[in-house]
N, C-alpha and C positions, 0 to 999 in steps of 0.2 A: 232281915235284913242282917246283914255281918259282908264288910269289906273284906275283900279277898288282894293275896299280894303276890303281886306277878313278879318275875325274876323281870330286868332292862330289857332283852334278848328278846320280848313278847312283843315291845311296840316295832317291832321290824315283822312280825307274823301279823297284828292289824293292819299296815301300810299293804301286807300283802290281797292280807284279807277282801280291803276295801276294790281294791285293783281288781283283780279274781273274781269278784263280782260285779263288778259293771260290763268285767268282758262277757259275761255270760245274758247278760240284757243290757245294751249300751244303750239302744233305740230307746225302749221303756225307759228307763232313767234320766238319761241325754235330757229325753221328751218332758218326765215326773219332775228333775229340775231349772228346767225353763219356763214351762208353768207359773213353777216355784216363785223362779225370778218377774218374771212377770206376774203373777198379784201383787207382789212387791214395787213396781214399779209404777201397775194402776192406783195403789194405797198413796203412793208420790204425789198423785194429779191435784188431791184435797188438799185444799186452799186452808191453812191453816194448822190441822193434826194431821195430816198426808204424812210427813217425814214421822212422827210419832209414833203415828200408825204400822208404818212398813215396819223402823224399830221393833214397834212390841209384837212384829211376826217374825220372828226370824229363831225363837226357837222352837213356832208351828215346823217352819221350816226345815231345821234339824233333826224331828222328829218325827215328818212326811216320810224324808229320804230315811233314816232309820229304819223303821215300819218298812220301806221298798227291802231295801237292800237286807233286812234279815228275812223275809219272803224269800226277796231275791234267792238265798242263801239252800233256805232250806224246797227252793227250784217251786218256790210256785210266780206266778207273773204279777207284775208292779204293777199295777191301774191309775188313773190318774181320781179313779175316787177315795185313792190314799190323801190326798189335800187334804179328805172333809177325817181323817183318821183319831184327831181330838173331841168330835161330836160327835160320835163313836160309842167311845169309850163313855160314856153316860157324864147328866149335865154337870156334877161335879166338879167331873176328873178337867172337865171343858174349861169351865168356869174356871179350876186350881190353875190352868192353863194361858190362858187370856190376866191371870195374875201374875205371874211366873214371862205373861211376852208387857208386858206391865211396869213390872220391878227393873226387867230387860235395859224396855227402853228409857230407862229415870237412870239406873247407872249410866249408862251409853253418853247419855247429853250432859253426866255431870261427868264424867270423863272429858269431851270437850269443853263445857263451863269453866273447869279446869287453868286449862290447856290457852282460853283468850287470856288470864290472865296475865300471860305470857306474852301471848300478840299482840292482844285487841280483839282477841274470834278471828284475826285469818285466815290462820289454819283450818275452826270450825265451818265456815263461809264455805269456804271449795268444799270440803270432804263432803258436806249436805248437797251441794250442786249449788250455793247460792253466789259465787264466785267464779271466774276463771284461775286458772293456776297461769301464774306471767313467769316471766326467765326474773326478771327479777325482782316479786314473790320472790319464785323456791329458792331461792342465793340467801334472802333476807336468814341472818344466823336465829334472828327470835320467830321465825315461821319454823325452824329445823328444828331450834329446842322446844317448839310448840307439838312438835310432830311427833320426839321422840318422848315427849312423855303422854303423851297420849298412848303411845306404844307403848311403854313400861306398863299406863296406869290400867292399859287394856288387857292384860297378861292376867291377873290373879280375877282380873272380870268373867276373862272364861272359863278359871278355874271353877267357878261359883254357877255358871249355867250349863259348863257341858256335858255333866251327866244327871242333872237337872232333867228337862222335857221328860226321856225316861222313865225317872221316876213317879215322877207327875202323871204321869200316864200308863204304866202299868202294871206300878205297886201302892199305886194312888197318895202319895206320900203327899204332904204341903206343900205345898212353893218355897219357904221359907227351911223350911228344914233341909226340901230338896238341895236346894242351892247348899246349906251347910255339910249337906254327907255330899254333894258331889267336889264342896272346895278337899275333904277329907280324902277324899278317894285317891284321887289327882295326887293331893302335897308326898301320901303311902310307898305311891309307886310313881311318884316323880322320875326314877331310871326309865320305866322303861318308857313313861311319855316324854322326857327327852329326845329319850332316843327313836320316837314315834315320829314329835318333830322335825331332825335331824333327817330321818329318811324321808320324811314328803318335800323337806329343804332339798335334800339332794336328786328325789324325782324332774321338781319344780327346777331344777340351775338342771338338770340332761336334754331334758322337753327344751329348753328355753338355747339350749349350746345345737339341737337338730331342728330343729324348727330357725333357727337363725342361720344356718346353713344349706336348709333350704330355702326362704327367701332371697339367698344369696344368686343360686345359681335360677329359682327365676327373674329373680332382676337380670342375670347375664342371656338369660333366652328371653327379656323381653315383657315379659308376662304383665299388667299390669298394677295398679297401685288393688283395685279392687277382690283378687286374688289371695293378699298378698292377706288383707282384711280379716277374708274371708276363711284363711287360716291360722290367723290368732285368735281370733273366738271363738270358734267351734275349739280348737285347743283348751283354751281357757276351759271352757265352756266343760272339757274332757274332764280335764284335772278337778276343778273345783269339785265336779256329781262324782268321782272314782275319790277324792276328799270327805266327800259330805257321805258315801260307802260304808266310809268307813269308823266315824262313831259306834256306831251302834255293836264293835266288835271291843271295841275298849272298853265300854258303858256291860257286855257280856262275859268278860273278862275280870271286868272290879268288882262285885258286888255279888252272889251267890243270893238262890234262890227265895224268894220267900217264903212262908211254910204253905201256905191258901195259895192257891191256883188266880192266878194272875188272870187278869177281866177277858185282854186282847190282842192277839199276835206277840208271844211272846218273845225275846230276839235267844232262842237253843240257838246253840253249837250243830 
């Protein structure tokens, strides 16, 4: 396995490919993403360990959407059985993906714990759904500082786990080593990932403007708040699904395939 360098403009290509793949199978991919989010929501209902379990599922959710996007790109139909993609790759790699999920959950909780040193854990409790967000709390300097610290700390965390699920699943790289290679690949292609992030920020902002205009028109027509809520939820779901569909293309372009055959569903061009 060798790392590849790509020009910064490749970041926009990843954005376009994610959107293009989604619109090939919008219902199937959105339904698959909804099932993933639903599974995480159900996990949070478990006492004590529910939140940790939901966090640990995030690398698996990323992998499911990577596999689904790769199959759609190859002209195949993404199906709900992709939720079991990790198990189909063998016991050892399924175990490694579980380990990767636990590492992600541990790192994420560490980020929240560090933010708690600033505001006494208020931001962490709100983020984890353990406390409501009030206007007074949102305007608190300590709360804002904890929030921005969490954002800054999450950036290196995302580099660690960006490519890691794909490396574990397709190429059998051990979890810690996969996190290392993921970070190096992201840093060596920082220009492309910067453009990629800016591209998605532009898509989100443009979509937000359009949705705001539509909501204004609906308000003028006397449409109910239920319609507005449905529009907001569906738009957020579409954008999130497109974003996750684009991840596999960054993985494909940042690594040379290994000399040995991949076990299942490789992200071909």
